[in-house]
LUMPA-259559 format. One record per residue: residue number from 1; y, x, z of N, C-alpha, C, O in turn. Coordinates in Angstrom, 2 decimals. Atoms other than C-alpha are relative to their C-alpha. Layout:
// LUMPA-259559
{site NUM; {Y; X; Z}; {Y; X; Z}; {Y; X; Z}; {Y; X; Z}}
...
// end
This chain:
// LUMPA-259559
{site 1; {0.69; 0.25; 1.24}; {-5.76; -6.59; 6.56}; {0.62; -1.20; -0.71}; {0.81; -1.18; -1.92}}
{site 2; {-0.56; 1.22; 0.59}; {-4.26; -10.04; 6.01}; {1.30; 0.31; -0.74}; {1.56; -0.27; -1.80}}
{site 3; {-1.27; -0.37; 0.63}; {-0.89; -8.47; 5.19}; {-0.16; 1.15; -1.00}; {0.82; 1.57; -1.61}}
{site 4; {0.23; -1.09; 0.95}; {-2.49; -5.73; 3.08}; {0.45; 1.36; 0.52}; {0.72; 2.26; -0.27}}
{site 5; {-0.50; -1.24; -0.59}; {-1.46; -2.97; 5.49}; {-1.07; 1.07; 0.14}; {-0.76; 2.26; 0.16}}
{site 6; {1.08; -0.96; -0.22}; {-4.85; -1.34; 5.96}; {-0.53; 0.53; -1.32}; {-0.87; 1.71; -1.41}}
{site 7; {0.34; -0.45; 1.33}; {-5.79; -1.18; 2.30}; {-1.48; 0.15; -0.30}; {-1.84; 0.84; -1.25}}
{site 8; {1.42; -0.03; 0.33}; {-9.55; -1.62; 2.43}; {-0.61; -1.36; 0.33}; {-0.02; -2.17; 1.05}}
{site 9; {0.68; 1.26; -0.27}; {-12.02; -4.45; 2.49}; {-0.66; -0.01; 1.37}; {-0.93; -1.08; 1.92}}
{site 10; {0.63; -0.13; -1.31}; {-13.56; -3.17; 5.71}; {1.04; 0.38; 1.04}; {1.78; 1.35; 0.85}}
{site 11; {-0.94; -0.39; -1.05}; {-11.49; -3.15; 8.89}; {-0.46; 1.30; 0.67}; {-1.65; 1.59; 0.70}}
{site 12; {0.41; -1.21; -0.74}; {-11.41; 0.13; 10.82}; {-0.73; -0.42; 1.27}; {-0.53; -1.54; 1.76}}
{site 13; {0.65; 0.33; -1.27}; {-13.62; 0.25; 13.90}; {1.07; -0.31; 1.06}; {2.07; 0.39; 1.17}}
{site 14; {-0.97; 0.43; -1.00}; {-11.80; -1.54; 16.72}; {0.34; 1.15; 0.95}; {1.50; 1.33; 1.32}}
{site 15; {-0.22; -1.10; -0.92}; {-12.23; 1.47; 18.98}; {0.98; 1.03; -0.54}; {1.74; 1.62; 0.23}}
{site 16; {-0.90; -1.01; 0.56}; {-10.35; 3.73; 16.57}; {1.45; -0.44; 0.10}; {2.33; 0.40; 0.27}}
{site 17; {-1.36; 0.50; -0.13}; {-7.27; 1.50; 16.72}; {0.41; -0.10; 1.46}; {1.57; 0.16; 1.81}}
{site 18; {-0.33; 0.19; -1.42}; {-7.46; 0.82; 20.46}; {0.05; 1.29; 0.79}; {0.79; 1.39; 1.77}}
{site 19; {0.09; -1.23; -0.79}; {-8.27; 4.32; 21.63}; {0.89; 1.12; -0.53}; {0.83; 2.24; -0.01}}
{site 20; {-0.84; -1.09; 0.53}; {-5.74; 6.27; 19.55}; {1.26; 0.15; 0.84}; {1.71; -0.78; 1.51}}
{site 21; {-1.25; -0.28; -0.73}; {-2.68; 7.89; 21.07}; {1.15; -0.71; -0.71}; {1.01; -1.14; -1.85}}
{site 22; {-1.18; 0.60; 0.63}; {0.78; 6.48; 20.41}; {0.39; 0.75; -1.26}; {0.71; 0.13; -2.28}}
{site 23; {-0.37; -0.82; 1.17}; {1.51; 9.36; 18.03}; {-0.94; -0.26; -1.17}; {-0.49; -0.38; -2.31}}
{site 24; {0.97; 0.28; 1.06}; {-1.67; 8.72; 16.07}; {0.20; -1.41; -0.56}; {0.11; -1.61; -1.77}}
{site 25; {-0.29; 1.36; 0.45}; {-0.92; 4.98; 15.93}; {1.22; 0.01; -0.92}; {1.21; -0.61; -1.98}}
{site 26; {-1.20; -0.09; 0.82}; {2.55; 5.78; 14.61}; {-0.31; 0.59; -1.37}; {0.15; 0.08; -2.40}}
{site 27; {0.34; -0.68; 1.26}; {1.14; 8.11; 11.97}; {-0.86; -0.89; -0.89}; {-0.59; -1.00; -2.09}}
{site 28; {0.93; 0.80; 0.80}; {-1.66; 5.78; 10.83}; {0.57; -1.34; -0.47}; {0.34; -1.75; -1.60}}
{site 29; {-0.35; 1.39; 0.28}; {-0.01; 2.38; 10.97}; {1.49; -0.29; -0.16}; {1.85; -1.35; -0.68}}
{site 30; {-1.43; 0.31; 0.05}; {3.79; 2.67; 11.19}; {0.75; 0.86; -1.01}; {1.41; 0.31; -1.89}}
{site 31; {-0.82; -0.88; 0.82}; {5.27; 5.71; 9.45}; {-0.21; -0.16; -1.50}; {0.71; 0.08; -2.28}}
{site 32; {0.22; 0.17; 1.43}; {3.67; 4.98; 6.11}; {0.73; -1.22; -0.55}; {0.75; -1.43; -1.77}}
{site 33; {-0.75; 1.18; 0.41}; {5.76; 1.78; 6.02}; {1.49; 0.15; 0.30}; {2.19; -0.86; 0.46}}
{site 34; {-1.40; -0.24; -0.36}; {9.15; 3.40; 6.75}; {1.00; -0.72; -0.90}; {2.12; -0.98; -0.48}}
{site 35; {-0.91; 0.66; 0.92}; {10.67; 1.69; 3.70}; {0.17; -1.50; 0.30}; {1.02; -2.14; -0.32}}
{site 36; {-0.06; 1.42; -0.34}; {10.13; -1.78; 5.25}; {0.41; -0.13; 1.47}; {-0.43; -0.13; 2.37}}
{site 37; {-0.52; 0.02; -1.37}; {12.37; -2.05; 8.32}; {-0.55; -1.14; 0.85}; {-0.82; -0.96; 2.03}}
{site 38; {0.50; 1.15; -0.75}; {11.16; -5.52; 9.32}; {-1.45; 0.23; 0.45}; {-1.81; -0.09; 1.58}}
{site 39; {1.39; -0.28; -0.34}; {7.52; -4.46; 9.22}; {-0.09; 1.09; 1.07}; {-0.89; 0.98; 2.00}}
{site 40; {0.00; -1.06; -1.00}; {8.25; -1.28; 11.17}; {0.38; -0.56; 1.37}; {-0.21; -0.19; 2.38}}
{site 41; {-0.40; 0.63; -1.26}; {10.01; -3.37; 13.84}; {-1.17; -0.79; 0.59}; {-1.39; -0.75; 1.80}}
{site 42; {1.15; 0.78; -0.48}; {6.96; -5.65; 14.06}; {-1.09; 0.93; 0.54}; {-1.65; 0.67; 1.61}}
{site 43; {1.03; -0.95; -0.44}; {4.55; -2.71; 14.31}; {0.40; 0.71; 1.28}; {-0.44; 0.96; 2.14}}
{site 44; {-0.47; -0.64; -1.23}; {6.70; -1.02; 16.96}; {-0.10; -0.98; 1.17}; {-0.38; -0.56; 2.30}}
{site 45; {0.17; 1.01; -1.04}; {6.66; -4.29; 18.93}; {-1.45; -0.07; 0.47}; {-1.72; -0.21; 1.66}}
{site 46; {1.41; -0.02; -0.35}; {2.88; -4.22; 18.80}; {-0.31; 1.22; 0.85}; {-1.00; 1.12; 1.86}}
{site 47; {0.22; -1.24; -0.74}; {2.87; -0.61; 19.99}; {0.53; -0.11; 1.42}; {-0.11; 0.36; 2.35}}
{site 48; {-0.64; 0.14; -1.32}; {5.19; -1.47; 22.89}; {-0.58; -1.15; 0.82}; {-0.28; -1.28; 2.00}}
{site 49; {0.59; 1.13; -0.71}; {3.19; -4.58; 23.80}; {0.85; -1.23; -0.02}; {0.64; -2.14; 0.79}}
{site 50; {-0.82; 1.20; 0.15}; {5.82; -7.06; 22.73}; {0.04; -0.35; -1.48}; {-0.34; 0.45; -2.33}}
{site 51; {-0.09; 0.43; 1.40}; {6.39; -9.03; 19.55}; {1.44; 0.11; -0.47}; {2.37; -0.24; 0.26}}
{site 52; {-1.34; -0.05; 0.57}; {9.35; -8.37; 17.30}; {0.39; -1.41; -0.43}; {-0.46; -2.17; -0.90}}
{site 53; {-0.43; 1.35; 0.38}; {11.43; -11.49; 16.63}; {0.62; -0.01; -1.37}; {1.04; -1.06; -1.85}}
// end
């Protein structure tokens, strides 16, 4: 939300982000930002459990 990635004033339920499959996470939070390589790297780091540098 802070970076404007979610696009709403209300955060999604925590369970929906934590309980989704990798493919669903990719679809919801990563692929829609394909034009921003740095952001995609950061989001993929989150998915893998590491931080992108």
